[in-house]
N, C-alpha and C positions, 0 to 999 in steps of 0.2 A: 291237521291244521292247514298245512301248505296247500292242499287241493281245495280248500274253502276260501282261499284269498281272492279278493276282488282283483280284476285284471289291472286296474290302474294303481293298485296297492291298497293295503288295508284289509280289514275284515268287517263283517257285520254279524248279526246274531245268528246267521244260518248259511245257507248256500250263496255262492257268489253270482249265480245266475238262476232265473226262473222262467221257464217257457221261452228260452231264447233271449231273454232280456237281462242285460247285466245290472246288478244291483250296486248301490252305493255303499261304500264303507262307512263305518261310524267311529268316532275317535276313541270312545271308551272300549269298544270291543277289539279295535286295532291295537290299542296299547295292552290289553289283556293277552292277546295272542303274541305279541312281541315279547312280553315278559316270559310267557310260557315257553317260547322257542329259544331264548337266550341260553347260550351254552350247549344247545342241541343242534344248532344250524349255523353253518358258516356265514359270518356277516357279509361275505362277498356275494351271496345269493341275491340276484336282482330283486326277488320280492321283498326282502328284507329292506334294502336301500329304498326301494318305492314306498314302502309302507312307513318307514321312518320320515321320509320326505313329505309324504301325504299328511302325516300326523303333525309335523311342524308347520306346514303351510296351511292346513285346515284350521289350526288354532292359533294362527299367527296374531289375530286381533280378539281372541275369545277372552271373556271376563268370567267364564265359568269355573268356579273353584273346583268342582268335581271333574271336568274334563281336563283342566290344566294339571290337576294332581295326577291323574292317570297318565297323561302324556309325559310329565316329567319323570315319573318312575320308569316308563318304557324307554324314553330317550336316554335316561341316565345308565340304565344297564347296557345299552348298546353304545354309550359314549358319543351320542350325537352332538354336532356342533351347536345345535340350537337349545340344548338343555338349560345351559346357564341364563340365557336370555328369557326363556320361559319361566324359570325359577324367579327371576327378578320380577317379572310381571305378576307372577302369583303372589309374591310377598307384597307388592304395592296394593294388589287387589285385597289381600287379607286386611291390611292396615286401613283401607278406605271402606271397609264393608262393616254394617252393623252385625256382628257375629252372633248376636242373640237371635237374629231373624233367620240365620242359615240352618237348614236341616242337619242333624247330627252326622249323618253319613257323608254329607258333601263337605262338612267341616273337617271331619276325620280324614277324608281323603286328602284334602288340601294340606293338613298338618303333617300327615304321613309323608307327602312329597317334599316337605321342607328339610327333611333329614336324609341320611344315607339310606338307600333301599334296604330294608330289614331282612330281606330274603337272600342277600348276597353274603357269601363267606368272605373273609379276609383275603384280598387279592382280586376282588371283583368278580368272582365266578360263583355260579350256583352250587 
């Protein structure tokens, strides 16, 4: 995973570069990679900090239940400073959304993000 990280931080669905052109990261894939790396990579690694900051900044104004859900899970396991603010935004978004119109996988991701990450052991480690 580390050798597939985009240089500016984050991940996409494949390579970080194609034909010499750097590709953009995507929030959901970035969150998935960060969750997978938690407990296996030191938080002090620059790619981790860049990726967490990318995720927080990229979704700063997002209203996507799916993307916010993934981001909160990833920011939460790394204990990033923006996790709580993003959780408040997600909660407000849930309250103001007609939930009957939200696809099940998006709604499930948002609801999952509202509780403690289910894949953490007590003490906050995988």
